[in-house]
VEXKE-391515 format. One line per 8 residues: number of its first residue (from 1); their letters; for each residue x, y, z of N, C-alpha, C. Coordinates in steps of 0.05 Angstrom, whole numbers, always signed. Example, Ala and Ser with C-alpha at 12.3 -4.5 7.8 and 13.67 -1.06 7.14 Angstrom:
REM residues 2
1 = as = +264:-114:+156:+246:-90:+156:+264:-66:+156 ~ +257:-45:+142:+273:-21:+143:+258:+1:+157
This chain:
REM residues 173
1 = mtdkelmq = +3473:-2794:+806:+3450:-2802:+820:+3440:-2828:+808 ~ +3432:-2847:+824:+3423:-2873:+814:+3394:-2871:+803 ~ +3387:-2891:+788:+3359:-2893:+778:+3339:-2894:+800 ~ +3346:-2909:+821:+3328:-2911:+844:+3323:-2884:+857 ~ +3344:-2869:+861:+3341:-2842:+873:+3325:-2824:+855 ~ +3330:-2825:+829:+3315:-2809:+810:+3285:-2817:+810 ~ +3280:-2843:+811:+3252:-2852:+812:+3237:-2842:+837 ~ +3251:-2842:+859:+3239:-2831:+884:+3231:-2802:+880
9 = kvhnknsd = +3249:-2787:+867:+3243:-2758:+862:+3220:-2755:+841 ~ +3220:-2773:+821:+3198:-2772:+801:+3171:-2778:+815 ~ +3171:-2797:+833:+3146:-2803:+848:+3137:-2780:+865 ~ +3156:-2762:+872:+3150:-2738:+887:+3144:-2714:+869 ~ +3139:-2720:+843:+3131:-2700:+823:+3154:-2681:+816 ~ +3178:-2691:+816:+3201:-2675:+808:+3206:-2678:+778 ~ +3198:-2658:+762:+3201:-2661:+733:+3230:-2661:+723 ~ +3248:-2648:+738:+3276:-2648:+730:+3287:-2677:+732
17 = alntligr = +3279:-2692:+752:+3288:-2720:+755:+3277:-2736:+732 ~ +3252:-2732:+724:+3241:-2746:+701:+3256:-2740:+676 ~ +3262:-2714:+672:+3278:-2706:+648:+3306:-2719:+648 ~ +3318:-2721:+672:+3344:-2734:+674:+3342:-2764:+666 ~ +3321:-2778:+676:+3318:-2806:+669:+3313:-2809:+639 ~ +3296:-2793:+628:+3291:-2795:+599:+3316:-2789:+583 ~ +3331:-2769:+591:+3356:-2762:+577:+3377:-2785:+580 ~ +3377:-2798:+602:+3396:-2820:+607:+3391:-2844:+588
25 = yyddiyrf = +3366:-2849:+581:+3360:-2873:+566:+3348:-2868:+538 ~ +3344:-2844:+531:+3330:-2838:+505:+3346:-2849:+482 ~ +3372:-2844:+480:+3388:-2853:+458:+3389:-2884:+456 ~ +3391:-2897:+479:+3391:-2927:+479:+3365:-2938:+468 ~ +3343:-2927:+477:+3317:-2936:+468:+3313:-2930:+438 ~ +3321:-2906:+430:+3318:-2899:+401:+3335:-2918:+384 ~ +3359:-2923:+392:+3377:-2941:+377:+3366:-2969:+375 ~ +3355:-2979:+398:+3342:-3005:+398:+3319:-3006:+378
33 = clyltgqk = +3302:-2986:+379:+3279:-2986:+360:+3288:-2983:+331 ~ +3309:-2968:+327:+3320:-2964:+300:+3331:-2990:+289 ~ +3346:-3005:+305:+3357:-3030:+296:+3335:-3051:+290 ~ +3314:-3049:+305:+3292:-3068:+301:+3275:-3061:+277 ~ +3269:-3035:+273:+3250:-3027:+252:+3264:-3019:+226 ~ +3288:-3008:+228:+3302:-2998:+205:+3291:-2972:+195 ~ +3273:-2959:+210:+3260:-2935:+201:+3266:-2912:+221 ~ +3279:-2891:+211:+3286:-2869:+229:+3261:-2855:+241
41 = tdsydltq = +3243:-2847:+225:+3219:-2833:+234:+3202:-2850:+253 ~ +3198:-2875:+245:+3182:-2893:+262:+3196:-2898:+288 ~ +3222:-2899:+288:+3237:-2904:+313:+3235:-2880:+332 ~ +3235:-2856:+321:+3230:-2833:+338:+3202:-2834:+351 ~ +3183:-2841:+335:+3155:-2843:+345:+3153:-2865:+366 ~ +3165:-2888:+361:+3165:-2910:+380:+3179:-2903:+406 ~ +3201:-2889:+404:+3216:-2880:+428:+3199:-2861:+445 ~ +3186:-2843:+431:+3168:-2824:+446:+3146:-2840:+460
49 = evflrfik = +3135:-2859:+446:+3113:-2875:+458:+3123:-2892:+482 ~ +3148:-2901:+481:+3160:-2916:+504:+3159:-2898:+528 ~ +3168:-2873:+526:+3170:-2856:+549:+3142:-2846:+557 ~ +3124:-2843:+539:+3097:-2836:+546:+3084:-2858:+563 ~ +3088:-2883:+554:+3077:-2905:+570:+3091:-2908:+597 ~ +3117:-2903:+597:+3131:-2904:+623:+3119:-2883:+642 ~ +3115:-2859:+632:+3104:-2837:+649:+3076:-2845:+658 ~ +3060:-2856:+640:+3033:-2863:+647:+3031:-2884:+669
57 = ymdsyrhq = +3050:-2904:+667:+3049:-2926:+686:+3071:-2927:+706 ~ +3085:-2905:+709:+3109:-2905:+727:+3102:-2911:+756 ~ +3078:-2906:+764:+3071:-2913:+792:+3070:-2943:+797 ~ +3067:-2958:+776:+3067:-2987:+779:+3095:-3000:+773 ~ +3115:-2983:+768:+3143:-2993:+763:+3154:-3006:+788 ~ +3162:-3031:+786:+3173:-3045:+809:+3198:-3061:+802 ~ +3210:-3055:+780:+3233:-3070:+770:+3259:-3059:+782 ~ +3280:-3075:+781:+3306:-3066:+791:+3322:-3052:+769
65 = nlkgyllm = +3317:-3059:+744:+3333:-3050:+721:+3315:-3032:+704 ~ +3318:-3006:+706:+3302:-2987:+691:+3306:-2990:+661 ~ +3331:-2992:+653:+3337:-2994:+624:+3324:-3020:+613 ~ +3326:-3042:+627:+3313:-3066:+619:+3283:-3063:+617 ~ +3271:-3049:+636:+3242:-3044:+635:+3234:-3028:+611 ~ +3250:-3007:+605:+3244:-2990:+582:+3248:-3006:+556 ~ +3268:-3023:+555:+3272:-3040:+531:+3249:-3060:+528 ~ +3238:-3069:+550:+3215:-3087:+548:+3191:-3072:+536
73 = iarnlcrd = +3187:-3047:+544:+3165:-3031:+533:+3170:-3027:+503 ~ +3196:-3020:+496:+3203:-3015:+468:+3199:-3041:+451 ~ +3207:-3063:+462:+3204:-3089:+448:+3174:-3094:+442 ~ +3157:-3090:+462:+3129:-3094:+457:+3117:-3075:+437 ~ +3126:-3050:+438:+3116:-3031:+418:+3126:-3037:+390 ~ +3151:-3047:+388:+3161:-3055:+362:+3146:-3079:+351 ~ +3139:-3097:+369:+3123:-3120:+360:+3096:-3111:+349 ~ +3084:-3092:+363:+3058:-3081:+353:+3062:-3067:+326
81 = yfyhrkdt = +3084:-3053:+324:+3092:-3039:+299:+3092:-3059:+276 ~ +3106:-3082:+279:+3108:-3101:+258:+3081:-3115:+253 ~ +3065:-3119:+274:+3040:-3132:+271:+3021:-3115:+254 ~ +3021:-3088:+258:+3003:-3070:+244:+3014:-3060:+218 ~ +3040:-3064:+213:+3052:-3053:+189:+3047:-3071:+165 ~ +3038:-3058:+144:+3031:-3074:+120:+3052:-3073:+98 ~ +3068:-3051:+97:+3088:-3048:+76:+3115:-3059:+86 ~ +3135:-3059:+69:+3161:-3069:+76:+3179:-3047:+85
89 = vcledaaf = +3201:-3055:+98:+3220:-3036:+108:+3236:-3024:+85 ~ +3238:-2998:+84:+3253:-2984:+64:+3280:-2975:+76 ~ +3301:-2988:+67:+3327:-2982:+80:+3338:-2954:+73 ~ +3328:-2942:+52:+3337:-2914:+46:+3329:-2895:+68 ~ +3307:-2901:+83:+3298:-2884:+105:+3313:-2890:+131 ~ +3329:-2912:+131:+3342:-2919:+156:+3365:-2900:+163 ~ +3369:-2897:+188:+3391:-2880:+198:+3410:-2897:+213 ~ +3435:-2891:+211:+3456:-2906:+225:+3470:-2888:+244
97 = pgvedrkl = +3466:-2892:+270:+3478:-2873:+290:+3509:-2872:+287 ~ +3519:-2848:+286:+3548:-2843:+286:+3562:-2847:+260 ~ +3547:-2849:+237:+3561:-2854:+212:+3574:-2830:+200 ~ +3568:-2806:+211:+3580:-2782:+199:+3610:-2783:+199 ~ +3622:-2796:+219:+3651:-2796:+222:+3664:-2820:+208 ~ +3649:-2838:+198:+3660:-2862:+187:+3671:-2859:+159 ~ +3690:-2875:+152:+3700:-2876:+125:+3680:-2891:+108 ~ +3682:-2888:+82:+3663:-2901:+64:+3662:-2931:+68
105 = sqledsll = +3684:-2944:+71:+3684:-2973:+75:+3669:-2981:+101 ~ +3672:-2965:+122:+3658:-2971:+146:+3628:-2967:+142 ~ +3620:-2947:+127:+3592:-2942:+121:+3580:-2965:+105 ~ +3595:-2975:+86:+3586:-2998:+71:+3582:-3022:+89 ~ +3602:-3027:+107:+3599:-3049:+126:+3575:-3046:+143 ~ +3570:-3022:+153:+3547:-3016:+170:+3521:-3021:+155 ~ +3520:-3013:+130:+3496:-3017:+113:+3491:-3047:+108 ~ +3513:-3062:+102:+3510:-3090:+98:+3500:-3104:+124
113 = lhqalqkl = +3511:-3097:+146:+3503:-3109:+172:+3474:-3102:+177 ~ +3466:-3077:+173:+3439:-3068:+178:+3419:-3083:+159 ~ +3427:-3086:+134:+3410:-3101:+115:+3407:-3130:+123 ~ +3429:-3142:+132:+3429:-3170:+141:+3412:-3173:+166 ~ +3414:-3154:+185:+3397:-3155:+209:+3367:-3154:+202 ~ +3360:-3138:+182:+3332:-3135:+174:+3321:-3161:+162 ~ +3339:-3178:+152:+3330:-3203:+140:+3325:-3225:+161 ~ +3335:-3221:+185:+3331:-3241:+207:+3303:-3240:+217
121 = pvkqreii = +3293:-3262:+228:+3267:-3262:+241:+3269:-3242:+265 ~ +3247:-3230:+271:+3246:-3209:+292:+3256:-3220:+319 ~ +3249:-3244:+326:+3257:-3255:+352:+3288:-3258:+354 ~ +3301:-3266:+332:+3330:-3267:+332:+3342:-3240:+331 ~ +3331:-3222:+315:+3342:-3194:+312:+3341:-3180:+339 ~ +3319:-3181:+354:+3317:-3167:+379:+3337:-3177:+399 ~ +3342:-3203:+400:+3361:-3214:+419:+3389:-3206:+411 ~ +3396:-3206:+385:+3422:-3197:+377:+3427:-3167:+383
129 = vmriyeel = +3407:-3151:+379:+3409:-3122:+385:+3413:-3118:+415 ~ +3397:-3132:+431:+3400:-3129:+460:+3427:-3138:+470 ~ +3437:-3160:+459:+3462:-3171:+468:+3486:-3155:+458 ~ +3487:-3148:+433:+3510:-3135:+421:+3509:-3105:+425 ~ +3487:-3092:+419:+3486:-3063:+420:+3479:-3052:+447 ~ +3462:-3066:+462:+3455:-3057:+489:+3471:-3070:+510 ~ +3487:-3091:+503:+3505:-3105:+520:+3491:-3116:+545 ~ +3467:-3127:+541:+3453:-3139:+563:+3461:-3168:+566
137 = pfheiari = +3462:-3178:+591:+3467:-3207:+595:+3444:-3224:+586 ~ +3449:-3249:+581:+3428:-3266:+571:+3405:-3270:+590 ~ +3411:-3270:+616:+3388:-3273:+635:+3369:-3249:+634 ~ +3380:-3226:+630:+3363:-3202:+627:+3348:-3202:+601 ~ +3361:-3211:+580:+3347:-3213:+554:+3324:-3233:+556 ~ +3329:-3256:+569:+3308:-3276:+572:+3285:-3264:+588 ~ +3290:-3249:+608:+3268:-3237:+624:+3253:-3217:+607 ~ +3266:-3200:+592:+3253:-3180:+575:+3236:-3193:+553
145 = tgcnlsta = +3247:-3214:+541:+3232:-3226:+519:+3212:-3247:+528 ~ +3213:-3254:+553:+3193:-3273:+564:+3199:-3302:+556 ~ +3224:-3308:+549:+3231:-3335:+542:+3251:-3345:+563 ~ +3257:-3371:+562:+3277:-3381:+582:+3305:-3376:+572 ~ +3324:-3379:+589:+3352:-3372:+584:+3363:-3388:+560 ~ +3357:-3414:+559:+3368:-3430:+537:+3356:-3421:+510 ~ +3330:-3413:+510:+3318:-3403:+485:+3331:-3378:+476 ~ +3337:-3359:+494:+3350:-3334:+487:+3378:-3340:+475
153 = ksryrlgv = +3393:-3358:+488:+3419:-3365:+477:+3417:-3378:+450 ~ +3398:-3396:+447:+3394:-3409:+421:+3387:-3390:+399 ~ +3368:-3371:+405:+3361:-3352:+385:+3385:-3334:+377 ~ +3401:-3327:+397:+3425:-3311:+392:+3444:-3327:+374 ~ +3449:-3352:+381:+3468:-3368:+365:+3458:-3372:+337 ~ +3432:-3378:+334:+3421:-3381:+307:+3421:-3355:+291 ~ +3416:-3333:+305:+3416:-3307:+291:+3444:-3299:+282 ~ +3464:-3304:+299:+3492:-3298:+292:+3501:-3315:+268
161 = kalynlle = +3493:-3341:+269:+3500:-3359:+247:+3486:-3349:+221 ~ +3461:-3341:+223:+3447:-3331:+199:+3460:-3305:+189 ~ +3468:-3287:+208:+3481:-3263:+200:+3507:-3269:+185 ~ +3522:-3287:+196:+3548:-3295:+184:+3543:-3305:+155 ~ +3522:-3322:+152:+3516:-3332:+125:+3507:-3310:+107 ~ +3491:-3292:+117:+3481:-3269:+100:+3504:-3251:+92 ~ +3523:-3247:+110:+3545:-3229:+104:+3565:-3243:+85 ~ +3566:-3269:+86:+3583:-3284:+67:+3571:-3283:+39
169 = dpdet = +3544:-3285:+38:+3530:-3284:+12:+3506:-3265:+15 ~ +3511:-3238:+11:+3490:-3218:+15:+3465:-3222:-2 ~ +3467:-3237:-24:+3443:-3241:-41:+3425:-3263:-30 ~ +3435:-3278:-10:+3419:-3299:+1:+3395:-3287:+16 ~ +3372:-3300:+14:+3348:-3290:+28:+3339:-3309:+49
């Protein structure tokens, strides 16, 4: 069933359709929040808040891409999170999806990449996460972030270059 069909059912007060929509996108939104914040518990809270806001304002939903709309809500909540957060990110609390099955070297690579991502400016980090992990096209990323297409591409290019430099020299800040 398509998102549009499910949304029609949701508007008709069908709670099963709402549960299906939430189930369809919960992991993607959680993973997005996790990569931005680096905090497992906070990412769960942010993901819950995304869906609470979606439910609260779903009557005003007019977008074509539901996942993009949810990512836009998540992005705004993550920005608020960083604005109000006073302490630093503790990587020991971070969770890495799917690492249970990885070999030790893969886990180390994942940790290095995650640490390097956390060192990037938030605007670059969010674009890299949307492009690589969420596989969104640049025009959709530009729409979600509220910047023009060339800015999104530039932030991505600069972020990837910075990641490359950080991974070459992990002690670089």
